[in-house]
LOTORKOL-261251 format. One record per residue (C-alpha): residue in one letter; x, y, z. Coordinates in steps of 0.1 Angstrom, whole numbers, padded with zeros to 4 digits, always signed. Each point is the difference from the previous one (the first is absolute). Layout:
aXYZ ...
***
This chain:
m+0537-1891-0121 f-0009-0004-0038 k-0021+0031+0000 l+0031+0019+0016 a+0021-0015-0030 k-0022+0009-0026 d-0004+0035+0011 s+0037+0004+0000 a+0003-0018-0033 v-0027+0022-0017 k+0019+0031+0017 a+0031-0010-0014 r-0011-0007-0038 t-0021+0030-0002 q+0032+0018+0008 a+0018-0017-0028 i-0026+0007-0023 n+0004+0037+0010 q+0041-0004-0007 l-0003-0018-0033 k-0026+0023-0017 a+0021+0032+0016 v+0031-0016-0019 l-0023-0004-0031 v+0001+0039-0003 i+0038+0004-0005 v+0005-0030-0021 d+0012+0002-0037 p-0031+0014-0023 a+0001-0030-0021 l-0005-0024+0033 r-0024+0022+0014 e-0022+0000-0030 r+0005-0037-0005 l-0012-0006+0034 s-0026+0029+0009 s-0030-0021-0021 l+0006-0029+0022 g-0024-0008+0027 n+0015-0008+0035 a+0004-0036-0004 e+0016+0001-0034 l+0023+0029+0012 f+0013-0022+0030 r+0007-0028-0022 a+0016+0022-0028 c+0022+0020+0026 a+0013-0034+0017 r+0011-0009-0033 l+0024+0029-0005 a+0037+0003+0012 s+0007-0038-0010 h+0038+0013-0010 d+0006+0030+0023 g+0031-0015+0007 e+0013+0010-0035 e+0026+0028-0001 d-0015+0016-0031 g-0029+0021+0000 d-0008+0029+0020 a+0005-0006+0039 v-0029+0020+0009 t-0025-0021-0024 q+0011-0029+0012 a-0004+0009+0037 t-0036+0012-0008 h-0007-0035-0016 l+0014-0019+0030 t-0020+0023+0026 l-0034-0008-0022 r+0007-0035-0001 m+0009-0004+0034 l-0032+0020+0012 a-0021-0020-0022 e+0013-0035+0013 r-0008+0015+0038 i-0034+0009-0014 e-0007-0034-0014 q+0013-0019+0032 l-0021+0023+0021 t-0029-0009-0021 g+0004-0035+0006 q+0004+0003+0035 i-0031+0022+0003 d-0021-0029-0021 e+0015-0025+0022 l-0012+0019+0033 n-0034+0009-0016 q-0005-0040-0003 r+0010-0007+0034 l-0023+0030+0013 t-0032-0013-0019 r+0005-0037+0013 l+0003+0011+0038 v-0032+0022-0008 e-0016-0026-0016 h+0009-0026+0030 h-0012+0028+0027 a-0024+0020-0014 p-0012-0010-0029 q-0035+0018+0005 l+0020+0033-0006 l+0010-0006-0033 v-0040-0006-0011 p-0013+0038+0000 v+0008+0020-0033 g+0035+0025+0005 i+0015-0020+0024 g+0031-0020-0011 p+0029-0017+0019 d+0021+0027+0007 s-0026+0022+0015 a-0018-0030+0018 v+0039-0009+0016 t+0004+0038+0012 l-0036+0002+0015 l+0005-0034+0018 i+0036+0013+0015 t-0018+0031+0011 m-0026-0020+0018 g+0026-0026+0016 d+0020+0029+0009 n-0028+0016+0021 p-0021-0026+0017 d-0005+0018+0032 r-0015+0032-0024 l-0024-0020-0019 n-0033+0003+0024 s-0025+0005-0029 e+0003+0008-0040 a-0002+0037+0012 s+0032-0002+0019 f+0017-0018-0030 a-0012+0031-0024 a+0019+0021+0024 l+0030-0020-0001 c+0003+0002-0037 g-0010+0035+0000 v-0033+0000-0017 s-0023+0007+0026 p-0019+0035-0004 i+0012+0034+0017 e-0024+0027+0008 y+0016+0034-0020 s-0018+0030+0003 s+0014+0034-0020 g-0024+0023+0019 r-0024+0000-0024 r-0005-0035-0011 s+0002-0033+0021 t+0010-0032-0018 r+0026-0029+0007 r+0033-0007-0015 l+0020-0030-0003 n+0022-0008+0031 h+0036+0010-0009 g+0017-0028+0026 g-0003-0035+0005 d+0021-0026-0019 r+0008+0015-0031 r+0008-0035-0020 a-0035-0013+0012 n-0017+0033-0012 a+0021-0003-0033 a-0013-0035-0004 l-0037+0009+0005 h+0005+0030-0026 r+0011-0021-0025 t-0028-0024+0004 v-0026+0028-0004 f+0018+0011-0032 t+0000-0035-0014 r-0037+0001+0010 l-0008+0031-0014 r+0012-0011-0035 h-0009-0034+0002 d-0032-0007+0023 p-0030+0007-0014 r-0018+0007+0035 t+0027+0022+0013 q-0004+0022-0033 a-0039+0001+0007 y+0008+0009+0035 c+0019+0030-0011 e-0021+0010-0028 r-0028+0002+0024 r+0018+0018+0028 t+0013+0025-0025 q-0037+0009-0009 e-0003+0007+0035 g+0027+0026-0003 k+0026-0019+0019 t+0037+0006-0012 r+0023-0023-0014 r+0024+0003+0031 e-0031-0005+0023 i-0012-0030-0019 i+0035-0017+0003 r+0004+0006+0034 c-0037-0018+0004 l+0010-0028-0020 k+0032-0005+0018 r-0016-0003+0031 y-0026-0029-0014 a+0034-0016-0011 a+0013+0000+0034 r-0033-0016+0014 e-0002-0026-0027 v+0036-0009+0004 f-0003-0001+0041 g-0031-0021-0003 l+0018-0026-0024 v+0032+0000+0017 r-0010+0000+0040 t-0004-0039+0003 a+0031-0006-0014 s+0019+0025+0017 t-0013-0009+0035 d+0004-0039-0008 p+0028-0012+0028 a+0012-0026-0029 l+0010+0031-0024 
***
């Protein structure tokens, strides 16, 4: 339920941010220039302070409406950000209570951990092995032939949210984990493409997650 609420809040916040920035394109040039150099956090705070006197009769009506729209969008963004932060804290506490071992490996944060736990919990009858979990997440290799060359490609099926969680894990490790970086360099020297390397890394990540979560997901107390 918390993940559902968070995903909804994230989607709504993204929409509000896009709308606010679209409005900034058509505002008065002086205001646009003043706000253009601000980062997102400063921009939202500045917009939230606009139109404090929008009920005044003097002044341009279009300007007043624009300022009011920017203020309301900024306030909505701040409110949704607060909800997302609260839900993140609740999700983190749940993972730390039920599967803290999943937060130990590099690259797996609370959101990805929750996504993978939900996938496993929703499909207990399909988790006969780590290979079945990889197929469920859409990271099992599929034989592919162009007629001249036989190779393997990523599975485009499976649970796409779990696949995205493993994808984030792999790219975080490519940026921060020396072992993953060394593996990538070695496989590149062997002639593997970056896409093939990522496919292998996602498969390894699925195997690791299955081994870490299997005990927790099969415990009747959980």
